[in-house]
C-alpha positions, -999 to 999 in steps of 0.1 A, spaced: 417 -43 -760 453 -52 -768 457 -65 -732 425 -86 -736 437 -101 -769 471 -109 -753 455 -127 -724 432 -147 -747 462 -157 -769 481 -168 -738 451 -189 -727 450 -206 -761 487 -213 -759 484 -228 -724 455 -250 -734 475 -262 -764 506 -269 -744 485 -287 -717 469 -310 -742 503 -317 -758 521 -324 -725 494 -347 -712 481 -366 -742 451 -389 -735 457 -426 -742 438 -447 -766 420 -478 -755 448 -499 -770 474 -479 -751 455 -482 -718 453 -520 -722 490 -521 -729 498 -499 -699 477 -520 -675 494 -552 -688 528 -537 -683 520 -526 -647 505 -560 -640 536 -578 -653 559 -556 -632 538 -564 -601 540 -601 -608 578 -599 -610 581 -578 -579 591 -597 -547 605 -567 -528 611 -530 -532 632 -505 -513 628 -468 -521 635 -433 -507 606 -409 -507 597 -373 -500 563 -363 -488 547 -328 -492 515 -320 -473 496 -289 -485 471 -275 -460 453 -244 -472 454 -227 -438 492 -230 -435 516 -206 -451 542 -233 -459 538 -269 -470 548 -296 -445 577 -316 -459 590 -350 -447 611 -378 -460 621 -414 -454 622 -449 -468 597 -473 -481 601 -511 -477 579 -537 -494 582 -575 -493 561 -604 -506 525 -596 -513 513 -579 -481 541 -563 -461 548 -526 -462 569 -503 -440 567 -465 -443 596 -452 -422 598 -414 -417 633 -400 -408 628 -363 -412 617 -340 -396 605 -366 -370 611 -404 -368 582 -428 -368 571 -457 -389 539 -474 -400 538 -512 -409 511 -530 -428 516 -567 -423 488 -591 -435 456 -580 -417 473 -557 -391 486 -522 -390 513 -511 -365 524 -475 -357 554 -465 -337 555 -428 -332 587 -420 -313 580 -449 -289 542 -446 -288 530 -478 -302 496 -488 -315 485 -520 -332 452 -523 -352 433 -551 -367 424 -540 -403 394 -563 -404 377 -541 -378 376 -511 -402 365 -513 -439 383 -479 -445 416 -492 -430 413 -524 -450 408 -505 -482 436 -482 -473 459 -512 -469 448 -524 -504 455 -491 -519 489 -489 -502 499 -523 -515 486 -514 -549 506 -482 -551 538 -501 -543 534 -532 -565 508 -519 -590 485 -549 -584 449 -539 -584 454 -502 -577 436 -492 -608 402 -503 -594 376 -492 -619 348 -505 -596 354 -477 -571 370 -451 -593 365 -434 -626 400 -434 -641 414 -414 -670 448 -421 -685 473 -398 -701 510 -396 -709 534 -368 -698 568 -371 -715 578 -407 -710 556 -412 -679 520 -424 -676 494 -407 -654 462 -422 -640 437 -398 -625 413 -416 -602 381 -400 -591 362 -421 -565 327 -433 -571 325 -452 -538 305 -432 -512 330 -440 -484 360 -429 -504 342 -397 -515 342 -385 -479 380 -385 -477 393 -384 -513 385 -360 -542 411 -375 -565 442 -396 -566 468 -390 -593 493 -418 -599 524 -413 -621 541 -444 -634 576 -445 -648 575 -451 -685 604 -475 -684 601 -495 -652 563 -491 -647 569 -486 -610 551 -458 -593 570 -425 -593 544 -402 -576 511 -404 -558 491 -373 -551 460 -376 -530 436 -346 -530 410 -343 -503 375 -327 -507 389 -295 -491 415 -294 -519 443 -300 -493 466 -327 -507 495 -350 -500 522 -356 -526 546 -386 -523 575 -388 -547 598 -419 -549 634 -421 -560 664 -445 -559 641 -475 -562 657 -509 -557 636 -537 -572 638 -571 -556 664 -561 -531 672 -582 -501 651 -570 -471 651 -585 -436 618 -597 -421 628 -576 -391 617 -545 -409 581 -557 -407 580 -569 -371 559 -551 -345 583 -539 -318 
């Protein structure tokens, strides 16, 4: 009986702490958050950032970790460059996607695939914050953890539901740039990307976004 009481007490404490750590935002706070994210996006001409990526697959004993750099320029150019443990990069440039996997190159017209086109929109949104909080295709709940803001996005769009169970976005409470993005699949496997050493409006050569 004492053990049962102890476990119940611990559960209550955890629930209390969980509610305290991630406080739900009021309608006024949500409106303010969206405005701050939008203002940051409007003032962002380029972004350079280091990132680490963790891929969790249930059937694997250890998570797959990789790292690299992200480059963003203007409204529609992104380069994800992986440097460890393998070197390859993916470029989204206007309506095209280009992949260079250790010399194996592939170019794709995004207009040929609704999913890829939407993926490009999400990728752009996660970088500059513009339009990523799409409440026409996601049910979104907002909370605050410490100084940072979290948006939990559950897809309502049938196409998205096939591939995504939930997307968690963490925004820096000072810069309103994205700090983390966690994408959970229906299988509960997930990919977590964390950004650091972000350089806002840095000088980035157009060569970074050329297909070669």
